[in-house]
C-alpha positions in Angstrom: 3.6 44.0 -7.6 1.4 40.7 -7.4 -0.8 40.2 -4.3 -0.9 36.5 -3.9 -4.1 35.4 -2.0 -3.0 31.8 -1.3 0.1 29.3 -1.3 0.3 25.6 -2.0 3.3 23.8 -0.6 4.6 20.4 -1.9 6.9 18.6 0.4 9.0 15.7 -1.0 12.8 14.9 -0.9 12.8 13.9 -4.6 13.0 16.9 -6.7 11.7 15.1 -9.8 8.4 14.4 -7.9 8.2 18.0 -7.0 8.9 19.1 -10.6 5.9 16.9 -11.8 3.7 17.9 -9.1 4.4 21.7 -9.9 3.7 21.1 -13.5 0.4 19.5 -12.8 -0.8 21.8 -10.1 0.0 24.9 -12.5 -2.3 23.6 -14.8 -5.3 23.7 -12.5 -4.6 26.5 -10.1 -5.0 30.0 -10.7 -1.4 31.0 -10.6 -2.0 34.7 -10.8 -3.3 34.5 -7.2 -1.4 31.3 -5.9 2.3 30.8 -4.8 3.4 27.3 -5.5 6.3 26.5 -3.3 8.2 23.2 -3.7 10.4 22.0 -0.9 12.8 19.2 -0.7 13.2 19.8 3.2 10.5 19.6 5.5 12.0 22.0 7.8 12.2 24.7 5.3 8.7 24.0 4.6 7.7 24.7 8.1 9.3 28.2 7.8 7.5 28.9 4.6 4.3 28.0 6.2 4.9 30.3 9.2 6.1 33.0 6.7 3.0 32.9 4.6 0.8 32.9 7.6 2.5 36.1 8.8 2.0 37.7 5.7 -1.8 36.8 5.8 -1.5 34.4 2.7 -3.8 31.5 3.1 -2.4 28.0 3.0 -4.7 26.4 0.5 -3.3 23.0 1.1 -0.1 20.9 1.5 0.8 18.0 -0.5 3.5 16.0 1.8 5.4 12.8 1.0 5.4 10.2 3.8 9.1 9.0 3.6 11.7 11.7 3.9 15.2 11.6 5.5 14.9 14.4 8.1 11.1 13.9 9.2 8.3 11.6 8.2 5.3 13.2 6.5 3.2 12.1 9.5 5.3 13.9 11.9 5.5 17.0 9.6 1.7 17.1 9.3 1.3 16.8 13.1 3.6 19.7 13.5 1.6 21.7 11.0 -1.7 21.0 12.4 -0.5 22.1 16.0 0.1 25.5 14.9 -2.2 25.6 11.8 -5.2 23.4 12.3 -7.0 24.8 9.4 -4.4 23.8 6.8 -5.7 20.9 4.6 -3.1 18.2 4.1 -2.7 15.6 1.4 -0.3 12.7 1.9 1.2 11.5 -1.6 3.4 8.4 -1.0 4.4 4.9 -2.4 5.9 4.0 1.1 3.4 5.3 3.7 2.7 3.1 6.8 -0.8 2.3 6.7 -1.1 2.6 10.6 0.3 6.2 10.4 -2.0 7.0 7.7 -5.1 5.8 9.6 -4.1 7.5 12.8 -3.7 10.9 10.8 -7.2 10.2 9.3 -8.7 9.1 12.6 -7.2 12.3 14.2 -9.0 14.5 11.2 -5.4 15.6 10.3 -5.4 14.2 6.7 -7.9 15.2 4.1 -6.6 12.8 1.7 -4.0 10.2 0.8 -3.0 9.6 -2.9 -0.6 6.6 -3.5 2.6 7.0 -5.7 2.5 6.6 -8.6 -0.5 8.8 -8.9 -2.6 9.7 -11.7 -3.1 13.2 -12.5 -6.8 12.7 -12.8 -6.8 11.9 -8.9 -4.9 15.0 -8.0 -7.3 17.1 -10.0 -10.3 15.4 -8.5 -9.2 16.3 -5.0 -8.2 19.9 -6.0 -11.7 20.2 -7.6 -13.3 19.0 -4.4 -11.5 21.4 -2.3 -12.7 24.2 -4.5 -16.3 23.1 -4.2 -15.9 23.4 -0.3 -14.4 27.0 -0.7 -10.9 25.8 0.2 -9.2 27.3 -2.6 
C-alpha cells in the first residue's frame, strides 16, 4: 500500500483546465509521494481537504479558479484558510476580480496569482519556489 506524504488539490469547474493542470503537475511533482486531486466542485474539494488533514496527509498547495458556479475562488480560499491557515493557495484565473485578489493578498491568504491562459513555465517557477521553502 502506498503511503502518500502530501496532496495537491486543483479546483476548477472546467474539466479540460483540470486535465491540463494535472498533466503539467505530474511532470514536476514526485507522484510516488503525492496525491493529485482534481475537483470540479469546490464543495467536494473542501471535503477532500478535511479528509486528507484527518489522515495526516499534508496539503502541499491548492490551485483554485476564481469564477465557479457554486462558489467563487476567493470565498473558497477564505473557507479553507479559516480551518487550515497553513495551506498555500494559488489562484489561477482569467476572470478574477482584481479587488478580490488584492484583498486575499493583503490578508495573506494567497501565495500567488497566475493568469489564464498560463504558461507552464510560470507554474513550474512557483512550484519550484515552494520546494525551496520546504512547502513540498
